[in-house]
FIFI-136908 format. One record per residue (C-alpha): residue in one letter; residue number from 1; x, y, z. Coordinates in steps of 0.02 Angstrom, whole numbers, plus 32768, in hexadecimal, padded with zeros to 4 digits. Example, Ala and Ser with C-alpha at 12.3 -4.5 7.8 and 13.67 -1.06 7.14 Angstrom:
# FIFI-136908
<node res="A" n="1" east="8267" north="7F1F" up="8186"/>
<node res="S" n="2" east="82AC" north="7FCB" up="8165"/>
END
This chain:
# FIFI-136908
<node res="M" n="1" east="8002" north="8001" up="800A"/>
<node res="S" n="2" east="8043" north="80A9" up="7FD5"/>
<node res="N" n="3" east="8066" north="8126" up="8058"/>
<node res="T" n="4" east="8023" north="81AB" up="7FF1"/>
<node res="K" n="5" east="7F69" north="81C6" up="8033"/>
<node res="S" n="6" east="7ED4" north="81F2" up="7FCA"/>
<node res="S" n="7" east="7E5F" north="8276" up="8003"/>
<node res="R" n="8" east="7DD4" north="81F4" up="7FE4"/>
<node res="L" n="9" east="7DBA" north="8155" up="804A"/>
<node res="G" n="10" east="7DC4" north="80BF" up="7FCE"/>
<node res="K" n="11" east="7D4D" north="802B" up="7FCE"/>
<node res="S" n="12" east="7DC7" north="7FB4" up="8037"/>
<node res="I" n="13" east="7DE1" north="8038" up="80C3"/>
<node res="W" n="14" east="7D22" north="8055" up="80C5"/>
<node res="F" n="15" east="7D02" north="7F9F" up="80D8"/>
<node res="N" n="16" east="7D80" north="7F7E" up="8161"/>
<node res="L" n="17" east="7D45" north="8019" up="81BA"/>
<node res="V" n="18" east="7C98" north="7FE7" up="81BB"/>
<node res="V" n="19" east="7CB1" north="7F28" up="81EB"/>
<node res="F" n="20" east="7D36" north="7F3B" up="8262"/>
<node res="G" n="21" east="7CF6" north="7FE3" up="82B1"/>
<node res="F" n="22" east="7C3D" north="7FA8" up="82C0"/>
<node res="I" n="23" east="7C69" north="7EF4" up="82FD"/>
<node res="G" n="24" east="7CE3" north="7F46" up="837F"/>
<node res="Q" n="25" east="7C5A" north="7FB5" up="83B9"/>
<node res="I" n="26" east="7BE7" north="7F24" up="83C5"/>
<node res="A" n="27" east="7C55" north="7ECB" up="843F"/>
<node res="W" n="28" east="7C82" north="7F67" up="8499"/>
<node res="A" n="29" east="7BC1" north="7F9D" up="84A9"/>
<node res="V" n="30" east="7B9A" north="7EEB" up="84F0"/>
<node res="E" n="31" east="7C2B" north="7F04" up="8572"/>
<node res="N" n="32" east="7BF9" north="7FB7" up="859A"/>
<node res="V" n="33" east="7B39" north="7F93" up="85A9"/>
<node res="Y" n="34" east="7B12" north="7ED5" up="85C3"/>
<node res="F" n="35" east="7BB5" north="7EA7" up="862A"/>
<node res="N" n="36" east="7B74" north="7F35" up="86A6"/>
<node res="T" n="37" east="7AC2" north="7EE7" up="86A6"/>
<node res="F" n="38" east="7B0B" north="7E40" up="86A8"/>
<node res="L" n="39" east="7B6C" north="7E65" up="8749"/>
<node res="F" n="40" east="7AD4" north="7ED0" up="878B"/>
<node res="N" n="41" east="7A43" north="7E5B" up="8768"/>
<node res="Y" n="42" east="7A7D" north="7DA7" up="8743"/>
<node res="I" n="43" east="7B0F" north="7DA0" up="87B7"/>
<node res="G" n="44" east="7ACD" north="7E1B" up="8845"/>
<node res="G" n="45" east="7B59" north="7E97" up="8846"/>
<node res="S" n="46" east="7B48" north="7F4E" up="887D"/>
<node res="T" n="47" east="7B6F" north="7FFB" up="8822"/>
<node res="S" n="48" east="7C1A" north="7FF6" up="8886"/>
<node res="D" n="49" east="7C40" north="7F4A" up="8830"/>
<node res="I" n="50" east="7C23" north="7F98" up="8783"/>
<node res="S" n="51" east="7C8C" north="8034" up="87AD"/>
<node res="R" n="52" east="7D1B" north="7FC2" up="87E8"/>
<node res="M" n="53" east="7CFB" north="7F4F" up="8741"/>
<node res="V" n="54" east="7D04" north="7FEE" up="86DB"/>
<node res="A" n="55" east="7D9B" north="802C" up="872F"/>
<node res="L" n="56" east="7DF7" north="7F8B" up="8722"/>
<node res="S" n="57" east="7DC9" north="7F6F" up="8661"/>
<node res="A" n="58" east="7E02" north="8025" up="8637"/>
<node res="A" n="59" east="7EAA" north="8002" up="8691"/>
<node res="T" n="60" east="7EC0" north="7F63" up="8629"/>
<node res="A" n="61" east="7E8F" north="7FC2" up="858C"/>
<node res="V" n="62" east="7F10" north="8041" up="859D"/>
<node res="I" n="63" east="7FA0" north="7FD3" up="85CC"/>
<node res="T" n="64" east="7F76" north="7F5A" up="853B"/>
<node res="T" n="65" east="7F70" north="7FEE" up="84C4"/>
<node res="F" n="66" east="8020" north="8028" up="8501"/>
<node res="L" n="67" east="806D" north="7F85" up="84EF"/>
<node res="M" n="68" east="8019" north="7F53" up="8452"/>
<node res="G" n="69" east="8012" north="7FF6" up="83FB"/>
<node res="A" n="70" east="80D5" north="8015" up="8415"/>
<node res="L" n="71" east="80F3" north="7F5E" up="83D9"/>
<node res="S" n="72" east="808B" north="7F78" up="8336"/>
<node res="D" n="73" east="80F6" north="800B" up="830D"/>
<node res="K" n="74" east="818E" north="7FAC" up="833C"/>
<node res="L" n="75" east="8168" north="7F24" up="82C6"/>
<node res="A" n="76" east="811B" north="7F96" up="824B"/>
<node res="K" n="77" east="8081" north="7F25" up="824C"/>
<node res="R" n="78" east="7FC6" north="7F40" up="8269"/>
<node res="K" n="79" east="7F6E" north="7EB7" up="8215"/>
<node res="P" n="80" east="7F9C" north="7E25" up="8286"/>
<node res="F" n="81" east="7F76" north="7E88" up="831A"/>
<node res="I" n="82" east="7ECF" north="7EB3" up="82D8"/>
<node res="C" n="83" east="7E95" north="7E0B" up="8298"/>
<node res="I" n="84" east="7EE4" north="7D9A" up="8322"/>
<node res="G" n="85" east="7E9E" north="7E19" up="83AA"/>
<node res="Y" n="86" east="7DED" north="7E09" up="8365"/>
<node res="I" n="87" east="7DFB" north="7D48" up="835A"/>
<node res="V" n="88" east="7E2B" north="7D32" up="840F"/>
<node res="W" n="89" east="7DC3" north="7DB9" up="8446"/>
<node res="G" n="90" east="7D2D" north="7D57" up="8412"/>
<node res="C" n="91" east="7D5F" north="7CB8" up="8457"/>
<node res="V" n="92" east="7D74" north="7D0B" up="8500"/>
<node res="V" n="93" east="7CC3" north="7D58" up="84F0"/>
<node res="A" n="94" east="7C80" north="7CB0" up="84DF"/>
<node res="L" n="95" east="7CD5" north="7C75" up="8586"/>
<node res="F" n="96" east="7C4F" north="7CEE" up="85E3"/>
<node res="A" n="97" east="7BC6" north="7C64" up="85B6"/>
<node res="P" n="98" east="7BE5" north="7BF4" up="8646"/>
<node res="I" n="99" east="7BF2" north="7C70" up="86C7"/>
<node res="S" n="100" east="7B64" north="7C6F" up="874B"/>
<node res="R" n="101" east="7B56" north="7C71" up="8806"/>
<node res="E" n="102" east="7B25" north="7BB5" up="8805"/>
<node res="N" n="103" east="7BB3" north="7B80" up="87A0"/>
<node res="V" n="104" east="7C37" north="7BDE" up="8801"/>
<node res="A" n="105" east="7BEB" north="7B9A" up="88A3"/>
<node res="S" n="106" east="7BF3" north="7AEA" up="8853"/>
<node res="L" n="107" east="7CA1" north="7B05" up="8815"/>
<node res="F" n="108" east="7CEA" north="7B46" up="88BB"/>
<node res="N" n="109" east="7C84" north="7AF0" up="892B"/>
<node res="I" n="110" east="7C3B" north="7B8D" up="897A"/>
<node res="S" n="111" east="7BA2" north="7B8D" up="89DE"/>
<node res="D" n="112" east="7BA0" north="7C47" up="8A30"/>
<node res="T" n="113" east="7B35" north="7CC2" up="89CB"/>
<node res="A" n="114" east="7BAD" north="7D56" up="89E0"/>
<node res="S" n="115" east="7C40" north="7CE0" up="89AE"/>
<node res="V" n="116" east="7BEE" north="7CA9" up="8911"/>
<node res="I" n="117" east="7BCA" north="7D5D" up="88DB"/>
<node res="A" n="118" east="7C75" north="7D9F" up="890C"/>
<node res="V" n="119" east="7CD4" north="7D0C" up="88A5"/>
<node res="T" n="120" east="7C50" north="7D15" up="880F"/>
<node res="V" n="121" east="7C66" north="7DD5" up="87FC"/>
<node res="S" n="122" east="7D2A" north="7DC1" up="8811"/>
<node res="I" n="123" east="7D2A" north="7D3F" up="8785"/>
<node res="V" n="124" east="7CB4" north="7DAD" up="8713"/>
<node res="I" n="125" east="7D31" north="7E3F" up="8730"/>
<node res="I" n="126" east="7DC9" north="7DDC" up="8712"/>
<node res="L" n="127" east="7D87" north="7D91" up="8676"/>
<node res="D" n="128" east="7D50" north="7E41" up="8636"/>
<node res="C" n="129" east="7E0C" north="7E80" up="864C"/>
<node res="V" n="130" east="7E46" north="7DEC" up="85E4"/>
<node res="M" n="131" east="7DB7" north="7E0B" up="8564"/>
<node res="T" n="132" east="7DEC" north="7EC5" up="8569"/>
<node res="F" n="133" east="7EA4" north="7E9B" up="854B"/>
<node res="M" n="134" east="7E80" north="7E44" up="84A2"/>
<node res="G" n="135" east="7DFE" north="7EC4" up="846A"/>
<node res="S" n="136" east="7E6C" north="7F59" up="848F"/>
<node res="T" n="137" east="7F00" north="7EF3" up="8423"/>
<node res="G" n="138" east="7E8B" north="7EE3" up="8398"/>
<node res="N" n="139" east="7E23" north="7F7F" up="8393"/>
<node res="D" n="140" east="7E72" north="8009" up="8409"/>
<node res="A" n="141" east="7F2B" north="7FE7" up="83DF"/>
<node res="A" n="142" east="7F2B" north="7FAA" up="832F"/>
<node res="F" n="143" east="7E8D" north="7FCD" up="82D3"/>
<node res="N" n="144" east="7E95" north="8085" up="8314"/>
<node res="A" n="145" east="7F4B" north="8092" up="82E2"/>
<node res="W" n="146" east="7F1F" north="8042" up="8238"/>
<node res="L" n="147" east="7E8F" north="80C0" up="8214"/>
<node res="T" n="148" east="7F05" north="8156" up="8242"/>
<node res="D" n="149" east="7F83" north="810E" up="81CB"/>
<node res="V" n="150" east="7F0E" north="8108" up="813A"/>
<node res="T" n="151" east="7EA6" north="81A4" up="8147"/>
<node res="S" n="152" east="7EE5" north="825B" up="8134"/>
<node res="E" n="153" east="7EAD" north="8302" up="8174"/>
<node res="Q" n="154" east="7E3B" north="8313" up="80D2"/>
<node res="N" n="155" east="7DCF" north="8283" up="80F8"/>
<node res="R" n="156" east="7DE5" north="8252" up="81BF"/>
<node res="A" n="157" east="7D46" north="82B2" up="81F0"/>
<node res="T" n="158" east="7CE6" north="8243" up="816D"/>
<node res="A" n="159" east="7D33" north="81A8" up="81BD"/>
<node res="E" n="160" east="7D0D" north="81E9" up="826E"/>
<node res="G" n="161" east="7C5E" north="820E" up="823A"/>
<node res="A" n="162" east="7C33" north="815E" up="8200"/>
<node res="L" n="163" east="7C9B" north="8116" up="82A0"/>
<node res="A" n="164" east="7C37" north="8195" up="830C"/>
<node res="V" n="165" east="7B94" north="8136" up="82D5"/>
<node res="M" n="166" east="7BCC" north="8091" up="8302"/>
<node res="P" n="167" east="7BCA" north="809B" up="83BE"/>
<node res="I" n="168" east="7B1A" north="80E1" up="83BB"/>
<node res="L" n="169" east="7AE6" north="8061" up="832C"/>
<node res="A" n="170" east="7B36" north="7FD4" up="838E"/>
<node res="T" n="171" east="7ADF" north="8005" up="8433"/>
<node res="L" n="172" east="7A3A" north="8008" up="83E4"/>
<node res="I" n="173" east="7A55" north="7F5F" up="838D"/>
<node res="V" n="174" east="7AA0" north="7F11" up="8437"/>
<node res="T" n="175" east="7A0E" north="7F58" up="8497"/>
<node res="A" n="176" east="798B" north="7F0C" up="8427"/>
<node res="A" n="177" east="79E0" north="7E75" up="83E0"/>
<node res="F" n="178" east="7A4B" north="7E3E" up="8479"/>
<node res="G" n="179" east="79BD" north="7E70" up="84F2"/>
<node res="A" n="180" east="793C" north="7E01" up="848E"/>
<node res="G" n="181" east="79C3" north="7D7E" up="848C"/>
<node res="V" n="182" east="79D8" north="7D7C" up="854B"/>
<node res="T" n="183" east="7926" north="7D6F" up="8562"/>
<node res="A" n="184" east="7903" north="7CDD" up="84E8"/>
<node res="F" n="185" east="79AD" north="7C7C" up="84F6"/>
<node res="G" n="186" east="7A02" north="7CC5" up="8591"/>
<node res="Y" n="187" east="7AB2" north="7D0B" up="85AA"/>
<node res="P" n="188" east="7B1B" north="7C73" up="8580"/>
<node res="A" n="189" east="7AD4" north="7C5D" up="84CD"/>
<node res="C" n="190" east="7AE6" north="7D20" up="84AB"/>
<node res="F" n="191" east="7B9F" north="7D1E" up="84E9"/>
<node res="L" n="192" east="7BBA" north="7C89" up="8470"/>
<node res="G" n="193" east="7B64" north="7CDC" up="83E0"/>
<node res="L" n="194" east="7BC8" north="7D7F" up="83FB"/>
<node res="G" n="195" east="7C71" north="7D26" up="840D"/>
<node res="G" n="196" east="7C5B" north="7CCF" up="8361"/>
<node res="V" n="197" east="7C34" north="7D73" up="8307"/>
<node res="V" n="198" east="7CC8" north="7DC6" up="834C"/>
<node res="V" n="199" east="7D34" north="7D28" up="8318"/>
<node res="L" n="200" east="7CEC" north="7D30" up="8271"/>
<node res="C" n="201" east="7D1A" north="7DE7" up="8259"/>
<node res="G" n="202" east="7DCD" north="7DC5" up="8285"/>
<node res="I" n="203" east="7DD6" north="7D36" up="8200"/>
<node res="V" n="204" east="7D87" north="7DA9" up="817A"/>
<node res="G" n="205" east="7E0D" north="7E23" up="81A5"/>
<node res="L" n="206" east="7E99" north="7DA5" up="8174"/>
<node res="F" n="207" east="7E5B" north="7DB1" up="80C3"/>
<node res="T" n="208" east="7E1D" north="7E77" up="80B6"/>
<node res="I" n="209" east="7E8E" north="7EDA" up="811B"/>
<node res="K" n="210" east="7F28" north="7F1F" up="80B4"/>
<node res="E" n="211" east="7FC1" north="7F37" up="8114"/>
<node res="V" n="212" east="8007" north="7FE9" up="8121"/>
<node res="K" n="213" east="80B1" north="7FFF" up="80F4"/>
<node res="L" n="214" east="8108" north="804E" up="818A"/>
<node res="E" n="215" east="81C0" north="805E" up="81A8"/>
<node res="K" n="216" east="8204" north="7FF3" up="823F"/>
<node res="N" n="217" east="823B" north="805A" up="82D9"/>
<node res="T" n="218" east="82EB" north="801F" up="82F8"/>
<node res="D" n="219" east="831D" north="80C5" up="8345"/>
<node res="N" n="220" east="82D8" north="8098" up="83F4"/>
<node res="S" n="221" east="82C2" north="7FFF" up="845D"/>
<node res="Y" n="222" east="8216" north="7FB5" up="847F"/>
<node res="F" n="223" east="8212" north="8004" up="852D"/>
<node res="A" n="224" east="8243" north="80AE" up="84E9"/>
<node res="D" n="225" east="81B2" north="8099" up="846E"/>
<node res="I" n="226" east="8139" north="8078" up="84F8"/>
<node res="I" n="227" east="8163" north="8115" up="8567"/>
<node res="Y" n="228" east="8189" north="8184" up="84C1"/>
<node res="G" n="229" east="80DE" north="81E4" up="84D8"/>
<node res="F" n="230" east="8112" north="8216" up="858E"/>
<node res="R" n="231" east="81B8" north="826A" up="8554"/>
<node res="P" n="232" east="81AE" north="8334" up="8581"/>
<node res="S" n="233" east="81FE" north="834B" up="84D3"/>
<node res="V" n="234" east="8178" north="82EB" up="8473"/>
<node res="I" n="235" east="80F0" north="8344" up="84D9"/>
<node res="S" n="236" east="812D" north="83E9" up="84B3"/>
<node res="E" n="237" east="8144" north="83C0" up="8401"/>
<node res="N" n="238" east="8091" north="8379" up="83F4"/>
<node res="K" n="239" east="8038" north="83F5" up="8479"/>
<node res="Y" n="240" east="7F9B" north="8401" up="8409"/>
<node res="F" n="241" east="7F8A" north="834A" up="8408"/>
<node res="Y" n="242" east="7F8F" north="8340" up="84C4"/>
<node res="L" n="243" east="7F13" north="83DB" up="84D3"/>
<node res="T" n="244" east="7E98" north="8379" up="845D"/>
<node res="L" n="245" east="7EAA" north="82E2" up="84D1"/>
<node res="I" n="246" east="7E86" north="8345" up="8576"/>
<node res="S" n="247" east="7DED" north="8384" up="851B"/>
<node res="S" n="248" east="7DBC" north="82CF" up="84E9"/>
<node res="C" n="249" east="7DDA" north="829A" up="859A"/>
<node res="F" n="250" east="7D57" north="8321" up="85DD"/>
<node res="F" n="251" east="7CE2" north="82EE" up="8566"/>
<node res="L" n="252" east="7CF0" north="8232" up="8585"/>
<node res="T" n="253" east="7CF9" north="8244" up="8640"/>
<node res="A" n="254" east="7C4F" north="829F" up="862C"/>
<node res="V" n="255" east="7C02" north="8203" up="85C2"/>
<node res="Q" n="256" east="7C49" north="8186" up="863F"/>
<node res="V" n="257" east="7BF3" north="81E0" up="86D4"/>
<node res="F" n="258" east="7B47" north="819C" up="8688"/>
<node res="M" n="259" east="7B71" north="8116" up="8602"/>
<node res="P" n="260" east="7B9D" north="8083" up="8674"/>
<node res="Y" n="261" east="7AFB" north="809A" up="86CD"/>
<node res="I" n="262" east="7A83" north="80D0" up="8639"/>
<node res="F" n="263" east="7A29" north="802A" up="861E"/>
<node res="I" n="264" east="7A16" north="800B" up="86DC"/>
<node res="Y" n="265" east="79CC" north="80B2" up="86E7"/>
<node res="I" n="266" east="7956" north="80A1" up="865B"/>
<node res="Q" n="267" east="791A" north="7FF7" up="8697"/>
<node res="H" n="268" east="7915" north="8015" up="8755"/>
<node res="Y" n="269" east="78F9" north="80CE" up="8767"/>
<node res="L" n="270" east="7895" north="80FE" up="86D2"/>
<node res="K" n="271" east="783B" north="8044" up="86DA"/>
<node res="F" n="272" east="7857" north="8025" up="861F"/>
<node res="D" n="273" east="7836" north="7F73" up="85F2"/>
<node res="F" n="274" east="789F" north="7F3E" up="8566"/>
<node res="N" n="275" east="784E" north="7E9D" up="8554"/>
<node res="S" n="276" east="77A4" north="7EEC" up="8539"/>
<node res="L" n="277" east="77EA" north="7F5D" up="84C5"/>
<node res="L" n="278" east="782B" north="7ED1" up="8452"/>
<node res="A" n="279" east="7792" north="7E6B" up="8466"/>
<node res="S" n="280" east="7727" north="7EF5" up="842A"/>
<node res="L" n="281" east="7784" north="7F29" up="8392"/>
<node res="S" n="282" east="772E" north="7F20" up="82EF"/>
<node res="V" n="283" east="7762" north="7F19" up="8237"/>
<node res="K" n="284" east="772E" north="7FDD" up="822F"/>
<node res="T" n="285" east="7793" north="800A" up="82C4"/>
<node res="I" n="286" east="7823" north="7FAC" up="8288"/>
<node res="I" n="287" east="7822" north="8001" up="81DF"/>
<node res="I" n="288" east="7810" north="80AA" up="8225"/>
<node res="A" n="289" east="78A6" north="808D" up="82A8"/>
<node res="A" n="290" east="790C" north="8047" up="8216"/>
<node res="A" n="291" east="78EA" north="80E8" up="81B0"/>
<node res="A" n="292" east="7906" north="815B" up="823F"/>
<node res="L" n="293" east="79AF" north="80FD" up="825C"/>
<node res="I" n="294" east="79E9" north="8104" up="81A6"/>
<node res="G" n="295" east="79BD" north="81BC" up="81AB"/>
<node res="F" n="296" east="7A22" north="81D8" up="824A"/>
<node res="I" n="297" east="7ABC" north="817C" up="81FF"/>
<node res="A" n="298" east="7AB7" north="81EC" up="815F"/>
<node res="V" n="299" east="7AAB" north="8286" up="81C9"/>
<node res="V" n="300" east="7B46" north="8251" up="8230"/>
<node res="V" n="301" east="7BAD" north="8224" up="8196"/>
<node res="I" n="302" east="7B78" north="82C2" up="8144"/>
<node res="C" n="303" east="7BAF" north="832A" up="81DE"/>
<node res="G" n="304" east="7C55" north="82D3" up="81D2"/>
<node res="K" n="305" east="7C61" north="830D" up="811B"/>
<node res="M" n="306" east="7C33" north="83C6" up="8153"/>
<node res="L" n="307" east="7CB1" north="83C5" up="81CE"/>
<node res="D" n="308" east="7D34" north="8389" up="8151"/>
<node res="K" n="309" east="7CF7" north="8412" up="80D9"/>
<node res="F" n="310" east="7CDA" north="84AE" up="8149"/>
<node res="G" n="311" east="7D51" north="848E" up="81D9"/>
<node res="K" n="312" east="7D36" north="842E" up="827F"/>
<node res="K" n="313" east="7D5D" north="84D0" up="82E8"/>
<node res="H" n="314" east="7CC4" north="852B" up="82BB"/>
<node res="F" n="315" east="7C50" north="849F" up="830D"/>
<node res="I" n="316" east="7CAB" north="8471" up="83AC"/>
<node res="F" n="317" east="7C60" north="84F7" up="8420"/>
<node res="P" n="318" east="7BA4" north="84D4" up="83DF"/>
<node res="S" n="319" east="7BC9" north="8422" up="83FF"/>
<node res="I" n="320" east="7BF8" north="842F" up="84A4"/>
<node res="A" n="321" east="7B65" north="8499" up="84CE"/>
<node res="V" n="322" east="7AEA" north="841F" up="847F"/>
<node res="F" n="323" east="7B3B" north="8392" up="84E1"/>
<node res="I" n="324" east="7B21" north="83EF" up="8584"/>
<node res="I" n="325" east="7A70" north="8422" up="8569"/>
<node res="G" n="326" east="7A3D" north="8373" up="8540"/>
<node res="L" n="327" east="7A84" north="8335" up="85D4"/>
<node res="I" n="328" east="7A23" north="83AD" up="8635"/>
<node res="L" n="329" east="7981" north="8393" up="85E2"/>
<node res="V" n="330" east="7998" north="82D6" up="85F3"/>
<node res="S" n="331" east="79A3" north="82E9" up="86AF"/>
<node res="R" n="332" east="7904" north="8332" up="86BB"/>
<node res="M" n="333" east="789F" north="82B0" up="865E"/>
<node res="E" n="334" east="7840" north="822E" up="86C3"/>
<node res="S" n="335" east="77EA" north="81D0" up="8634"/>
<node res="I" n="336" east="783D" north="816E" up="85AF"/>
<node res="G" n="337" east="77F4" north="81CA" up="851B"/>
<node res="K" n="338" east="782E" north="8274" up="855B"/>
<node res="F" n="339" east="78D4" north="822B" up="858D"/>
<node res="A" n="340" east="78EC" north="81E2" up="84E2"/>
<node res="L" n="341" east="78C5" north="8288" up="848B"/>
<node res="C" n="342" east="7944" north="82E4" up="84FA"/>
<node res="A" n="343" east="79C7" north="825C" up="84E6"/>
<node res="C" n="344" east="79CB" north="8278" up="8425"/>
<node res="V" n="345" east="79F7" north="8334" up="8454"/>
<node res="M" n="346" east="7A8C" north="82E6" up="84BE"/>
<node res="L" n="347" east="7ABA" north="826F" up="8439"/>
<node res="C" n="348" east="7AC3" north="82F2" up="83B4"/>
<node res="G" n="349" east="7B46" north="8354" up="841F"/>
<node res="Y" n="350" east="7B97" north="82AB" up="844C"/>
<node res="G" n="351" east="7BAE" north="8275" up="839C"/>
<node res="L" n="352" east="7BF9" north="8323" up="8357"/>
<node res="L" n="353" east="7C72" north="8325" up="83E5"/>
<node res="T" n="354" east="7CA2" north="8281" up="83C5"/>
<node res="I" n="355" east="7CC5" north="8299" up="8310"/>
<node res="I" n="356" east="7D20" north="8342" up="832C"/>
<node res="L" n="357" east="7D95" north="8303" up="83C1"/>
<node res="N" n="358" east="7DBF" north="8262" up="8372"/>
<node res="A" n="359" east="7DEA" north="82A9" up="82BF"/>
<node res="A" n="360" east="7E53" north="832A" up="831C"/>
<node res="I" n="361" east="7EAD" north="82AD" up="837A"/>
<node res="R" n="362" east="7EDA" north="8258" up="82DB"/>
<node res="D" n="363" east="7F11" north="82F4" up="8284"/>
<node res="F" n="364" east="7F88" north="8322" up="8313"/>
<node res="T" n="365" east="7FD2" north="826F" up="831C"/>
<node res="P" n="366" east="8082" north="827A" up="82CD"/>
<node res="E" n="367" east="8095" north="821D" up="8231"/>
<node res="G" n="368" east="80C8" north="8161" up="8236"/>
<node res="K" n="369" east="80B5" north="8163" up="82F3"/>
<node res="A" n="370" east="8004" north="813F" up="8316"/>
<node res="G" n="371" east="8028" north="809D" up="8379"/>
<node res="L" n="372" east="80A3" north="8101" up="83E7"/>
<node res="F" n="373" east="801A" north="8171" up="841B"/>
<node res="Q" n="374" east="7F80" north="80F0" up="8432"/>
<node res="G" n="375" east="7FA0" north="80D5" up="84E1"/>
<node res="V" n="376" east="7FBA" north="8186" up="850E"/>
<node res="R" n="377" east="7F12" north="81A6" up="84BA"/>
<node res="M" n="378" east="7ECC" north="8111" up="851E"/>
<node res="I" n="379" east="7EF5" north="816C" up="85C1"/>
<node res="F" n="380" east="7E94" north="81FE" up="8592"/>
<node res="A" n="381" east="7E09" north="81AF" up="8536"/>
<node res="V" n="382" east="7DF2" north="810E" up="85A4"/>
<node res="L" n="383" east="7E4C" north="8101" up="8648"/>
<node res="I" n="384" east="7E27" north="81A8" up="8690"/>
<node res="P" n="385" east="7D79" north="81B5" up="864B"/>
<node res="M" n="386" east="7D46" north="8104" up="867A"/>
<node res="V" n="387" east="7D95" north="8112" up="8727"/>
<node res="V" n="388" east="7D65" north="81BF" up="8755"/>
<node res="G" n="389" east="7CBD" north="81C6" up="86F9"/>
<node res="S" n="390" east="7C7A" north="8122" up="8737"/>
<node res="A" n="391" east="7CAD" north="8146" up="87F4"/>
<node res="I" n="392" east="7C54" north="81EB" up="87E0"/>
<node res="G" n="393" east="7BB9" north="8192" up="87A8"/>
<node res="S" n="394" east="7BC5" north="8115" up="8827"/>
<node res="R" n="395" east="7BE2" north="819E" up="88BD"/>
<node res="V" n="396" east="7B57" north="8202" up="8878"/>
<node res="T" n="397" east="7AE3" north="816B" up="887E"/>
<node res="E" n="398" east="7B0C" north="8145" up="892A"/>
<node res="A" n="399" east="7AFA" north="81F4" up="896A"/>
<node res="F" n="400" east="7A4B" north="821D" up="8919"/>
<node res="A" n="401" east="79F6" north="8172" up="8905"/>
<node res="D" n="402" east="79A4" north="818C" up="89B1"/>
<node res="N" n="403" east="7958" north="8236" up="8977"/>
<node res="H" n="404" east="78FA" north="81DA" up="88E6"/>
<node res="E" n="405" east="785E" north="8162" up="8906"/>
<node res="L" n="406" east="78A7" north="80F3" up="8877"/>
<node res="G" n="407" east="795A" north="80FC" up="88B3"/>
<node res="T" n="408" east="7962" north="8049" up="88F6"/>
<node res="Y" n="409" east="793B" north="7FA7" up="88AA"/>
<node res="I" n="410" east="791F" north="7EF4" up="88EE"/>
<node res="N" n="411" east="797C" north="7E85" up="8873"/>
<node res="E" n="412" east="7949" north="7DCF" up="8849"/>
<node res="F" n="413" east="79B3" north="7D93" up="88DD"/>
<node res="G" n="414" east="7945" north="7DFF" up="8961"/>
<node res="E" n="415" east="79D4" north="7E71" up="897A"/>
<node res="T" n="416" east="79BD" north="7F34" up="897D"/>
<node res="V" n="417" east="7A2F" north="7F99" up="890B"/>
<node res="N" n="418" east="7A39" north="8049" up="88DA"/>
<node res="V" n="419" east="7A05" north="8080" up="882F"/>
<node res="P" n="420" east="7A57" north="810B" up="87C1"/>
<node res="V" n="421" east="79EC" north="81B0" up="87D7"/>
<node res="P" n="422" east="79D9" north="8248" up="8769"/>
<node res="E" n="423" east="7A66" north="82A1" up="87BF"/>
<node res="I" n="424" east="7AE8" north="8239" up="875D"/>
<node res="F" n="425" east="7AB6" north="82A9" up="86BB"/>
<node res="I" n="426" east="7ACA" north="8349" up="8723"/>
<node res="F" n="427" east="7B80" north="831B" up="8758"/>
<node res="S" n="428" east="7BA0" north="82DF" up="86B4"/>
<node res="A" n="429" east="7B72" north="8393" up="8670"/>
<node res="I" n="430" east="7BE0" north="83EE" up="86E7"/>
<node res="V" n="431" east="7C7C" north="8378" up="86BA"/>
<node res="A" n="432" east="7C4B" north="83A9" up="8600"/>
<node res="V" n="433" east="7C62" north="845E" up="8621"/>
<node res="F" n="434" east="7D17" north="8442" up="8637"/>
<node res="I" n="435" east="7D32" north="840B" up="857D"/>
<node res="V" n="436" east="7D28" north="84CD" up="855A"/>
<node res="I" n="437" east="7DD9" north="84E4" up="85B9"/>
<node res="P" n="438" east="7E4E" north="8496" up="853B"/>
<node res="I" n="439" east="7DE6" north="84BE" up="84A6"/>
<node res="V" n="440" east="7E04" north="8572" up="84CC"/>
<node res="F" n="441" east="7EB7" north="855B" up="84B0"/>
<node res="L" n="442" east="7EAB" north="84D4" up="841B"/>
<node res="R" n="443" east="7E1B" north="8515" up="83B6"/>
<node res="K" n="444" east="7E7D" north="8588" up="8334"/>
<node res="K" n="445" east="7EF2" north="84E5" up="8313"/>
<node res="I" n="446" east="7E60" north="846F" up="82F6"/>
<node res="R" n="447" east="7E6B" north="8454" up="823F"/>
END
């Protein structure tokens, strides 16, 4: 593959961007949504357990991306990391199938309920970290570096527009399909099915991904490559890259204040029954929903093209404002219908900020060194947001749950646990205000 980049995204790039981007987001959506409900509803964990799982998974993702991102640069290879990473990722997802209280109690010969819960929760968290290692190898470290390698400043917002759709689309599909699958067949069958899809994706990549021609880095040792992004001279030379990361960090921390708990909130605070929704779907409703979804995807992709054409910097402050306003509106809605309408406002700001900040990060990434910077990116995009954001959400839930009639919930094991409350969206909006600070210094440099 030539190192000369076209201003247009070719068919091969589009195919792999969509396939690996989408399947990766499906797997991450299941982890972000259903691993939390799996731990909360099926295993009997608490919001504190969810926060701990999110934090440890985030730390694993960052460490993995540092190690594998630097190694992919050192070997000047992306394809093996992507394909093998996805294949093993799928295999590990399938390993969640046999996990249950009953199986753990039988395997370890434990009869005490508290001990069974503690051991089962620990197994879920450990296996989640193993899964994250493989997912971050294939997706965060290698696929993201590959996408930076094959795109240019002239088409990155277009690519990011397509990528920005995928987490939302994946979440919608996972909510409907995985949720219906759990109801009909149970968690084990769904984990096996998802694992098979991810494995198949990795196998497809062996035949479709074209390796990028990169120069092997022989100047530094592998350890030097791992810490490359922490060198003061590197930070000074790439200050706009790091300012963009700080902006992204505030944004994603705000998202993580509510995101790990959003479906628990909808189910137990807003009392929305996903099973009833799926059972009541008609052909007409499905067609309308599909048309709306296609329209939404088209709008986001067009927005990406507009950002490439007119410049990302003109849209940054309006996007922040829309995101914050959406969060405040969502926090005040007590019915699922009004909540959904206000969530659309919030998602518009979320989508635009995702496109702008991710494209800017790629723009400011030094040419040919994408792998060296993926670990640094993960600290700001995953570790800090998931540790700090989820902890804020958990603390807010514990602090304000007693103020709400629906702030507690008795699970199927007869245990009383706190339910996420509207204040998580208010605190998310407060954190989001801080996005403005680095943007003030960065705005004129955003291309």
